[in-house]
Structures are given as C-alpha cells and as structure tokens.
Backbone as JSON Lines, residues from 0, in Angstrom:
{"i":0,"aa":"M","n":[206.49,-7.93,-21.04],"ca":[205.09,-7.22,-21.4],"c":[204.06,-6.94,-21.99]}
{"i":1,"aa":"L","n":[202.64,-6.16,-20.82],"ca":[201.2,-7.02,-21.18],"c":[201.1,-5.61,-21.76]}
{"i":2,"aa":"L","n":[200.13,-5.84,-23.12],"ca":[199.15,-4.6,-23.88],"c":[198.04,-5.1,-23.61]}
{"i":3,"aa":"A","n":[196.86,-3.91,-22.8],"ca":[195.36,-4.16,-22.81],"c":[194.91,-3.07,-23.75]}
{"i":4,"aa":"E","n":[193.86,-4.21,-24.31],"ca":[193.22,-3.38,-25.71],"c":[191.69,-3.6,-25.53]}
{"i":5,"aa":"V","n":[191.08,-2.45,-25.78],"ca":[189.47,-2.73,-25.82],"c":[188.88,-2.69,-27.27]}
{"i":6,"aa":"E","n":[188.6,-3.15,-27.88],"ca":[187.65,-3.2,-29.1],"c":[188.84,-3.09,-30.52]}
{"i":7,"aa":"G","n":[190.11,-3.81,-30.39],"ca":[191.38,-4.02,-30.68],"c":[191.9,-2.48,-30.59]}
{"i":8,"aa":"R","n":[192.04,-1.37,-30.02],"ca":[192.64,-0.08,-29.57],"c":[193.3,-0.32,-28.31]}
{"i":9,"aa":"P","n":[194.75,-0.27,-28.53],"ca":[195.34,-0.44,-27.33],"c":[194.98,0.63,-26.06]}
{"i":10,"aa":"L","n":[195.2,0.74,-25.25],"ca":[195.01,1.6,-24.29],"c":[195.85,1.36,-22.84]}
{"i":11,"aa":"A","n":[196.71,0.72,-21.95],"ca":[197.07,0.53,-22.01],"c":[198.36,-0.35,-21.72]}
{"i":12,"aa":"F","n":[199.85,-0.05,-21.13],"ca":[200.52,-1.42,-21.49],"c":[201.78,-1.54,-20.11]}
{"i":13,"aa":"S","n":[201.89,-2.52,-19.92],"ca":[203.08,-2.75,-18.86],"c":[204.1,-3.53,-18.95]}
{"i":14,"aa":"V","n":[205.41,-3.0,-18.29],"ca":[206.58,-3.1,-18.75],"c":[207.45,-3.66,-17.15]}
{"i":15,"aa":"F","n":[207.65,-4.89,-16.97],"ca":[207.96,-5.84,-16.17],"c":[209.41,-6.54,-16.01]}
{"i":16,"aa":"L","n":[210.13,-6.62,-15.0],"ca":[211.32,-7.49,-14.72],"c":[211.67,-7.92,-13.86]}
{"i":17,"aa":"P","n":[212.92,-8.6,-13.4],"ca":[213.32,-8.95,-11.77],"c":[213.98,-7.87,-11.17]}
{"i":18,"aa":"S","n":[213.39,-7.31,-10.43],"ca":[214.35,-6.42,-9.83],"c":[215.7,-6.23,-9.63]}
{"i":19,"aa":"P","n":[216.48,-5.06,-10.08],"ca":[217.89,-5.25,-9.71],"c":[218.35,-4.95,-8.75]}
{"i":20,"aa":"T","n":[217.16,-4.4,-8.25],"ca":[217.88,-3.85,-6.31],"c":[216.86,-4.34,-5.48]}
{"i":21,"aa":"R","n":[216.14,-5.53,-5.98],"ca":[214.69,-5.59,-4.61],"c":[215.31,-7.47,-4.56]}
{"i":22,"aa":"P","n":[215.79,-8.65,-4.31],"ca":[215.88,-9.42,-3.91],"c":[214.52,-9.93,-4.32]}
{"i":23,"aa":"G","n":[213.79,-10.94,-5.12],"ca":[212.44,-11.56,-4.99],"c":[211.43,-10.83,-5.42]}
{"i":24,"aa":"L","n":[211.78,-9.51,-6.1],"ca":[210.39,-8.53,-6.11],"c":[211.04,-8.71,-7.59]}
{"i":25,"aa":"A","n":[209.99,-8.02,-8.13],"ca":[209.58,-7.82,-9.65],"c":[209.86,-6.63,-9.76]}
{"i":26,"aa":"E","n":[210.39,-5.49,-10.48],"ca":[209.81,-4.27,-10.78],"c":[208.96,-3.77,-11.95]}
{"i":27,"aa":"I","n":[207.96,-3.05,-12.04],"ca":[207.18,-2.42,-12.74],"c":[207.9,-1.53,-13.27]}
{"i":28,"aa":"A","n":[208.48,-1.44,-14.58],"ca":[209.27,-0.36,-15.2],"c":[208.55,0.92,-15.72]}
{"i":29,"aa":"T","n":[207.56,-0.38,-16.02],"ca":[206.48,0.78,-16.78],"c":[205.44,0.54,-16.92]}
{"i":30,"aa":"F","n":[204.71,1.69,-16.52],"ca":[202.77,1.11,-16.46],"c":[201.95,2.55,-17.06]}
{"i":31,"aa":"Y","n":[201.4,2.31,-18.11],"ca":[201.14,3.87,-18.47],"c":[199.69,3.74,-18.97]}
{"i":32,"aa":"G","n":[199.1,4.36,-19.04],"ca":[197.57,4.16,-19.88],"c":[196.98,5.45,-20.56]}
{"i":33,"aa":"H","n":[196.48,5.59,-21.53],"ca":[195.85,6.27,-22.61],"c":[194.22,7.22,-21.32]}
{"i":34,"aa":"P","n":[194.66,7.99,-22.11],"ca":[193.91,9.09,-21.23],"c":[192.31,8.5,-21.71]}
{"i":35,"aa":"D","n":[192.02,8.3,-22.4],"ca":[190.7,7.71,-23.29],"c":[190.3,5.93,-22.71]}
{"i":36,"aa":"G","n":[191.11,5.61,-21.57],"ca":[190.88,4.65,-21.03],"c":[190.6,4.64,-19.3]}
{"i":37,"aa":"W","n":[191.28,5.84,-19.18],"ca":[190.9,6.12,-17.53],"c":[189.25,5.99,-17.07]}
{"i":38,"aa":"G","n":[189.33,5.57,-16.24],"ca":[187.95,5.37,-15.53],"c":[187.14,4.28,-15.93]}
{"i":39,"aa":"T","n":[187.88,3.48,-17.01],"ca":[187.02,2.09,-17.62],"c":[187.32,0.86,-16.84]}
{"i":40,"aa":"G","n":[188.74,1.22,-16.19],"ca":[188.66,-0.1,-15.3],"c":[189.8,-1.01,-16.36]}
{"i":41,"aa":"V","n":[190.24,-0.45,-17.57],"ca":[191.12,-1.29,-18.28],"c":[192.51,-1.48,-17.29]}
{"i":42,"aa":"A","n":[193.24,-0.06,-16.72],"ca":[194.32,-0.31,-16.4],"c":[194.31,-1.33,-14.68]}
{"i":43,"aa":"A","n":[193.2,-1.27,-14.52],"ca":[192.95,-2.09,-13.35],"c":[192.58,-3.57,-13.66]}
{"i":44,"aa":"A","n":[192.06,-3.39,-14.47],"ca":[192.54,-5.2,-15.08],"c":[193.69,-5.74,-15.49]}
{"i":45,"aa":"L","n":[194.4,-4.13,-15.73],"ca":[196.03,-4.48,-16.69],"c":[196.93,-5.12,-15.43]}
{"i":46,"aa":"M","n":[196.53,-4.28,-14.47],"ca":[197.56,-4.52,-13.41],"c":[197.62,-5.54,-12.44]}
{"i":47,"aa":"A","n":[195.75,-6.27,-12.59],"ca":[196.0,-7.38,-11.74],"c":[196.61,-8.23,-12.7]}
{"i":48,"aa":"E","n":[196.04,-8.24,-14.37],"ca":[197.05,-9.36,-14.75],"c":[198.56,-9.37,-14.96]}
{"i":49,"aa":"T","n":[199.15,-8.37,-15.08],"ca":[200.51,-7.99,-14.79],"c":[200.9,-8.8,-12.96]}
{"i":50,"aa":"L","n":[200.0,-8.64,-12.14],"ca":[200.77,-9.04,-10.71],"c":[200.34,-10.4,-10.88]}
{"i":51,"aa":"R","n":[199.54,-11.12,-10.82],"ca":[198.96,-12.48,-11.62],"c":[200.22,-13.13,-12.09]}
{"i":52,"aa":"R","n":[201.28,-12.33,-12.96],"ca":[201.81,-13.13,-13.79],"c":[203.24,-13.48,-13.11]}
{"i":53,"aa":"L","n":[202.95,-12.01,-12.47],"ca":[204.59,-11.86,-11.84],"c":[204.29,-12.99,-9.98]}
{"i":54,"aa":"G","n":[203.14,-13.3,-10.07],"ca":[203.38,-14.44,-8.83],"c":[203.61,-15.78,-9.67]}
{"i":55,"aa":"D","n":[202.98,-16.04,-10.76],"ca":[203.1,-16.78,-11.69],"c":[204.81,-17.83,-11.76]}
{"i":56,"aa":"V","n":[205.56,-16.1,-11.92],"ca":[207.11,-16.72,-11.98],"c":[207.51,-16.61,-10.24]}
{"i":57,"aa":"G","n":[206.82,-16.86,-9.44],"ca":[207.41,-16.7,-8.08],"c":[207.49,-15.78,-7.62]}
{"i":58,"aa":"C","n":[207.31,-13.94,-8.06],"ca":[208.2,-12.86,-7.6],"c":[206.81,-12.61,-6.3]}
{"i":59,"aa":"A","n":[207.77,-12.68,-4.71],"ca":[206.75,-11.89,-3.81],"c":[206.02,-11.13,-3.77]}
{"i":60,"aa":"G","n":[206.34,-9.77,-4.98],"ca":[206.03,-8.9,-4.97],"c":[206.43,-7.92,-6.15]}
{"i":61,"aa":"A","n":[205.86,-6.75,-6.01],"ca":[206.82,-5.26,-7.11],"c":[206.83,-4.18,-6.11]}
{"i":62,"aa":"H","n":[207.87,-3.61,-7.3],"ca":[207.92,-2.38,-6.98],"c":[208.03,-1.13,-7.76]}
{"i":63,"aa":"L","n":[207.88,0.14,-8.04],"ca":[207.71,0.48,-9.05],"c":[208.59,2.39,-8.42]}
{"i":64,"aa":"W","n":[208.45,2.89,-9.64],"ca":[208.32,4.17,-9.41],"c":[207.46,5.02,-10.3]}
{"i":65,"aa":"T","n":[207.2,6.25,-9.55],"ca":[206.06,7.14,-10.4],"c":[206.61,8.35,-10.03]}
{"i":66,"aa":"L","n":[205.96,9.44,-10.89],"ca":[206.4,10.63,-10.71],"c":[205.7,11.22,-9.58]}
{"i":67,"aa":"R","n":[206.24,12.27,-8.45],"ca":[205.65,13.01,-7.49],"c":[204.71,13.04,-7.45]}
{"i":68,"aa":"D","n":[204.26,14.16,-8.09],"ca":[203.99,15.17,-8.74],"c":[202.24,14.98,-9.72]}
{"i":69,"aa":"T","n":[202.37,13.38,-9.55],"ca":[201.14,12.93,-10.52],"c":[199.89,12.29,-9.52]}
{"i":70,"aa":"P","n":[199.11,12.93,-9.45],"ca":[198.43,12.27,-8.03],"c":[197.23,11.66,-8.42]}
{"i":71,"aa":"R","n":[197.22,11.34,-9.81],"ca":[196.18,10.4,-10.71],"c":[196.69,8.9,-10.23]}
{"i":72,"aa":"S","n":[198.41,9.06,-10.83],"ca":[198.99,7.79,-10.73],"c":[198.67,6.98,-9.53]}
{"i":73,"aa":"R","n":[199.73,7.81,-8.71],"ca":[199.27,7.47,-6.92],"c":[198.7,7.04,-6.5]}
{"i":74,"aa":"R","n":[197.32,7.98,-6.94],"ca":[195.97,7.28,-6.23],"c":[195.71,5.7,-6.84]}
{"i":75,"aa":"F","n":[196.35,5.77,-8.03],"ca":[195.71,4.44,-8.89],"c":[196.53,3.42,-8.03]}
{"i":76,"aa":"Y","n":[198.2,3.52,-7.87],"ca":[198.53,2.61,-7.28],"c":[198.19,1.69,-5.69]}
{"i":77,"aa":"A","n":[197.9,3.05,-5.26],"ca":[197.02,3.07,-3.55],"c":[196.09,2.28,-3.64]}
{"i":78,"aa":"K","n":[195.41,2.17,-4.86],"ca":[193.66,1.51,-5.27],"c":[194.06,0.02,-5.25]}
{"i":79,"aa":"C","n":[195.55,-0.27,-5.96],"ca":[195.86,-1.61,-6.25],"c":[196.75,-1.95,-5.32]}
{"i":80,"aa":"G","n":[196.48,-1.42,-3.73],"ca":[197.18,-2.41,-3.07],"c":[198.79,-1.81,-3.02]}
{"i":81,"aa":"F","n":[199.37,-0.76,-3.52],"ca":[200.51,-0.69,-3.04],"c":[200.77,0.82,-2.58]}
{"i":82,"aa":"T","n":[201.63,0.35,-1.78],"ca":[201.92,1.27,-0.56],"c":[203.4,2.34,-1.06]}
{"i":83,"aa":"E","n":[203.62,3.57,-0.35],"ca":[204.78,4.37,-0.68],"c":[205.99,3.57,0.58]}
{"i":84,"aa":"T","n":[206.61,3.42,-0.18],"ca":[208.16,2.92,1.05],"c":[208.99,4.58,1.7]}
{"i":85,"aa":"G","n":[208.69,5.71,1.21],"ca":[209.17,6.13,1.91],"c":[210.61,6.59,0.54]}
{"i":86,"aa":"A","n":[210.7,5.61,-0.22],"ca":[212.16,6.61,-1.06],"c":[211.89,7.41,-2.16]}
{"i":87,"aa":"T","n":[212.62,8.12,-1.91],"ca":[212.39,8.64,-3.39],"c":[213.57,8.61,-4.39]}
{"i":88,"aa":"R","n":[213.52,9.51,-5.48],"ca":[215.05,10.17,-6.27],"c":[214.31,11.05,-7.52]}
{"i":89,"aa":"T","n":[215.12,11.15,-8.11],"ca":[215.12,12.2,-9.81],"c":[215.59,11.2,-10.81]}
{"i":90,"aa":"F","n":[214.85,11.49,-11.32],"ca":[215.33,10.95,-13.18],"c":[215.47,11.46,-14.2]}
{"i":91,"aa":"D","n":[215.83,11.71,-15.14],"ca":[216.05,11.92,-16.11],"c":[215.43,11.27,-17.26]}
{"i":92,"aa":"F","n":[214.74,11.69,-18.01],"ca":[213.86,10.8,-18.87],"c":[214.42,11.13,-20.36]}
{"i":93,"aa":"G","n":[215.74,11.6,-20.17],"ca":[216.48,12.15,-21.91],"c":[216.71,13.47,-22.25]}
{"i":94,"aa":"E","n":[216.03,14.33,-21.41],"ca":[215.4,15.74,-21.51],"c":[216.79,16.87,-20.7]}
{"i":95,"aa":"S","n":[217.34,15.61,-19.96],"ca":[218.35,16.64,-19.07],"c":[217.56,17.71,-17.89]}
{"i":96,"aa":"N","n":[215.98,17.07,-17.81],"ca":[215.05,17.48,-16.63],"c":[214.92,16.4,-15.91]}
{"i":97,"aa":"L","n":[215.69,16.81,-14.62],"ca":[215.44,15.93,-13.49],"c":[214.08,15.63,-12.87]}
{"i":98,"aa":"L","n":[213.51,14.72,-13.04],"ca":[212.18,14.74,-12.42],"c":[211.86,13.73,-10.86]}
{"i":99,"aa":"A","n":[210.88,14.44,-9.97],"ca":[210.94,13.6,-8.93],"c":[210.34,12.65,-8.88]}
{"i":100,"aa":"Q","n":[210.62,11.63,-8.1],"ca":[210.11,10.22,-8.28],"c":[209.44,9.84,-6.88]}
{"i":101,"aa":"V","n":[208.59,9.34,-6.48],"ca":[208.56,8.08,-5.27],"c":[208.47,6.65,-5.48]}
{"i":102,"aa":"E","n":[208.76,6.29,-4.71],"ca":[208.78,4.22,-4.99],"c":[207.25,4.01,-3.93]}
{"i":103,"aa":"Y","n":[206.6,2.62,-4.55],"ca":[205.69,2.44,-4.56],"c":[206.05,0.54,-3.95]}
{"i":104,"aa":"E","n":[205.15,-0.19,-3.37],"ca":[205.84,-1.61,-3.47],"c":[204.31,-2.41,-2.87]}
{"i":105,"aa":"R","n":[204.6,-3.3,-3.75],"ca":[203.62,-4.46,-2.82],"c":[203.78,-5.71,-2.97]}
{"i":106,"aa":"T","n":[203.5,-6.17,-1.63],"ca":[204.29,-7.69,-1.63],"c":[202.91,-8.6,-1.33]}
{"i":107,"aa":"G","n":[203.27,-9.74,-1.58],"ca":[202.29,-11.12,-1.32],"c":[200.76,-10.8,-2.4]}
C-alpha cells in the first residue's frame, strides 16, 4: 500500500499485490484519489511510484479493474499508459448492488 500526501494531508492511495489470475503481473486492487487532489498531479505521481515499485519486485506489468461508468478514472488510466483488455465483469462492493467494471492492463 502506498499513500500520497500533500502538506501532511492524504490525497490518494494505492493497494497492489501479485495478480491471482495473471502470472507475472501485479493487480492494482485499489487506487483512489480524493477530489481535492484531482488535477494536481498527485495521482499521476502515485501511479508512477506504484509502477516503479512493481518493477522493482520483478512484475512485468499490472492490471486493474475500474467502474465502467467512471469516465474520469478511465481517462486517468489511459493517460498512465493502461489499455482496455476487453474483459468486463460485475462486482458487488458489499451492498448487493452489482456494478459493471472494465479491465485495464499495462505491461513493460
């Protein structure tokens, strides 16, 4: 887990682990940024550090799932070099409400 702070205030965090489904890749299980940090570059810096650390431990790349209906997050992942894999799923975050997700991947 990594936490990005600006002047002592947490604005973004990432959680990553070896992918349970994709050998050699990591899965970014969580990547969230507080709206106060949007557009400041803090999320981009956090993603760069996340990917650097994954490379340091030998991961060939990473994949992640994001909500289908969140254009802001999808643009962010594309800007960070991730591409859609074409895989989709529904996920229940614990409220018995299935939400559509799409998968993104970045290698190298």
